[in-house]
C-alpha positions as CSV (number, residue, x, y, z in Angstrom):
1,M,98.1,78.9,69.8
2,Q,95.7,81.5,68.4
3,S,96.0,79.9,64.9
4,L,95.1,76.5,66.4
5,K,92.1,77.8,68.0
6,A,91.0,79.4,65.0
7,A,91.5,76.1,62.9
8,Q,89.6,74.2,65.5
9,R,86.6,76.7,65.2
10,V,86.6,76.2,61.5
11,L,86.7,72.5,61.8
12,R,83.6,72.5,64.2
13,S,81.9,74.9,61.8
14,I,82.6,72.7,58.7
15,T,81.6,69.6,60.6
16,H,78.3,71.0,61.7
17,W,77.6,72.3,58.2
18,I,78.3,68.8,56.7
19,E,76.2,66.9,59.1
20,K,73.3,69.3,59.2
21,R,73.1,70.4,55.5
22,L,74.5,67.5,53.7
23,K,73.3,64.8,56.2
24,L,76.6,63.2,56.1
25,K,78.5,61.7,59.1
26,V,82.1,63.1,59.7
27,N,84.6,60.6,60.9
28,Q,85.9,62.4,64.1
29,A,88.9,60.0,64.4
30,K,90.1,61.0,61.0
31,S,89.4,64.7,61.3
32,A,91.6,67.2,63.0
33,A,92.9,70.7,63.1
34,D,96.7,70.2,62.6
35,K,99.7,71.0,60.4
36,V,99.3,69.4,57.0
37,Q,102.6,67.6,57.3
38,N,101.3,65.7,60.4
39,R,98.3,64.3,58.6
40,K,97.8,61.6,56.1
41,F,95.4,62.3,53.2
42,L,94.3,59.5,50.8
43,G,97.4,57.4,51.5
44,V,99.8,60.3,51.2
45,N,101.5,63.0,53.4
46,I,102.0,66.5,52.2
47,R,105.4,67.8,53.2
48,P,106.5,71.4,53.3
49,H,106.7,73.2,50.0
50,G,103.9,71.0,48.6
51,L,106.0,67.9,48.3
52,I,104.0,64.7,48.4
53,A,105.2,61.5,50.2
54,I,103.6,58.1,50.2
55,A,102.5,57.3,53.8
56,K,104.2,54.7,55.7
57,R,101.1,52.8,56.2
58,S,100.3,52.7,52.5
59,I,103.8,51.2,51.9
60,Q,103.2,48.8,54.6
61,R,100.0,47.6,53.0
62,F,101.5,47.4,49.6
63,K,104.4,45.3,51.0
64,D,101.9,42.9,52.7
65,K,100.2,42.3,49.3
66,V,103.6,41.5,47.8
67,R,104.5,39.1,50.5
68,K,101.3,37.2,49.9
69,I,101.9,36.9,46.2
70,T,105.6,35.9,46.7
71,K,105.0,33.4,49.5
72,R,107.7,30.7,48.9
73,N,105.4,27.7,49.5
74,R,102.6,28.6,47.0
75,G,103.7,26.1,44.6
76,V,103.2,28.2,41.5
77,S,105.6,29.2,38.7
78,L,107.6,32.4,38.7
79,E,105.8,33.5,35.6
80,Q,102.5,33.3,37.4
81,V,103.8,35.3,40.5
82,I,105.2,38.1,38.2
83,K,101.8,38.1,36.4
84,E,100.0,38.6,39.7
85,L,102.4,41.1,40.9
86,N,102.3,43.2,37.8
87,S,98.5,43.7,38.3
88,V,99.2,45.1,41.8
89,L,102.3,47.0,40.8
90,R,100.6,48.8,38.0
91,G,97.6,49.8,40.0
92,W,99.7,50.9,43.0
93,F,102.0,52.9,40.7
94,H,99.3,54.8,39.0
95,Y,97.7,55.8,42.4
96,F,101.0,57.1,43.8
97,K,102.8,58.4,40.7
98,C,102.1,61.9,42.2
99,S,104.9,61.2,44.7
100,S,107.8,63.7,44.9
101,F,110.3,61.0,46.0
102,P,111.5,58.5,43.4
103,S,113.9,56.8,45.9
104,V,110.7,55.1,47.3
105,F,110.0,53.4,44.0
106,K,113.6,52.5,43.6
107,K,113.8,50.9,47.0
108,L,110.6,48.9,46.6
109,D,111.9,47.6,43.2
110,A,115.0,46.3,44.8
111,W,113.0,44.7,47.6
112,I,110.6,43.1,45.2
113,R,113.4,41.6,43.1
114,R,114.9,40.2,46.2
115,K,111.6,38.6,47.1
116,L,111.4,37.0,43.7
117,R,115.1,35.9,43.8
118,C,114.3,34.3,47.1
119,F,111.3,32.6,45.7
120,R,113.1,31.4,42.6
121,I,116.1,29.9,44.6
122,K,113.8,28.3,47.0
123,Q,112.0,26.5,44.1
124,R,115.1,24.7,43.3
125,K,115.3,23.3,46.8
126,R,118.2,20.7,46.5
127,K,121.8,21.8,46.4
128,Y,122.5,20.2,43.1
129,S,119.6,21.7,41.5
130,I,120.5,25.2,42.8
131,K,124.1,24.7,41.5
132,T,123.0,23.7,38.0
133,F,120.4,26.5,37.8
134,L,123.0,29.1,38.7
135,Q,125.7,27.6,36.5
136,A,123.2,27.7,33.5
137,K,123.1,31.4,34.1
138,G,126.8,31.8,33.5
139,I,128.0,31.7,37.1
140,D,131.3,30.0,38.0
141,Q,130.8,26.4,39.2
142,Q,132.8,26.9,42.5
143,K,130.7,30.0,43.4
144,C,127.5,28.1,42.5
145,W,128.5,25.3,44.9
146,A,129.4,27.8,47.7
147,L,126.0,29.4,47.5
148,A,124.1,26.0,47.1
149,C,125.9,24.5,50.1
150,S,125.6,27.7,52.3
151,D,123.7,27.1,55.6
152,K,122.2,30.7,55.4
153,G,118.5,31.0,55.1
154,W,116.7,31.7,51.7
155,W,116.4,35.5,52.4
156,R,120.0,35.8,53.1
157,K,120.9,33.8,50.0
158,A,118.8,36.0,47.9
159,L,121.1,38.9,48.8
160,N,124.2,37.1,47.6
161,P,126.0,38.7,44.7
162,V,126.0,35.4,42.9
163,V,122.2,35.4,42.8
164,H,122.2,39.0,41.9
165,Q,124.4,38.1,38.9
166,A,122.3,35.2,37.8
167,L,119.0,36.9,38.2
168,S,119.9,40.5,37.4
169,S,117.5,43.5,37.0
170,Q,117.8,43.0,33.2
171,W,116.8,39.3,33.6
172,F,113.6,40.4,35.5
173,E,113.0,43.0,32.8
174,E,113.1,40.3,30.3
175,K,110.7,38.3,32.2
176,G,108.2,41.2,32.1
177,L,108.4,42.4,35.7
178,F,106.9,45.9,36.0
179,S,109.3,48.4,37.4
180,L,108.1,51.2,39.6
181,H,111.1,53.3,39.3
182,K,111.4,53.0,35.5
183,Q,107.8,54.0,35.0
184,F,108.2,56.9,37.5
185,V,111.1,58.2,35.5
186,Q,109.2,57.7,32.3
187,Y,106.1,59.5,33.8
188,Q,108.2,62.4,35.0
189,A,109.8,62.8,31.5
190,E,106.4,62.8,29.8
191,T,105.0,65.3,32.4
192,A,107.9,67.6,31.8
193,V,107.5,67.4,28.0
194,C,103.7,68.2,28.4
195,D,104.4,71.2,30.8
196,N,107.0,72.5,28.3
197,A,104.6,72.3,25.4
198,C,101.8,74.0,27.4
199,T,104.2,76.7,28.2
200,V,105.1,77.3,24.6
201,V,101.5,77.5,23.6
């Protein structure tokens, strides 16, 4: 309790100094004396031991952008969608690559691929068109028909193993889709090499 009171005094003192000396307005709604893990700062949360986690709100806003780009009734090509996505993905990754949790990037990659599978299957529309599209990807004809004739929604179909096999992670990589997790692993490896080199020097 004493520490909290001391922190609140410091907050009031800093706020007064900023507003009187620097003539800046402090946003009271975003300012508080609190444990660091309870606060969001520039889109991230700082966890114990200095670990950095992307704030849930930041992830939600990112997903909203992806949903807008991958909206199934847009009437544009998959290539155009991937191009637009890559622009957003690169920017978002470079802002949040300081994260300490690679699983976030891996889960988002999987979610984005599912959105794109859903988009691509929906483009085929008719059962026969879906069947021929999947069969051209090397899928057994019977499995193609089973998926094409399924009464499940497009989002459920996008999770089907048949669609995963036809539109695999490798297929998306060949299409040029930016991978958040792959870039994060590469970034971590490059950072580790740099740290070791600096240590040797």
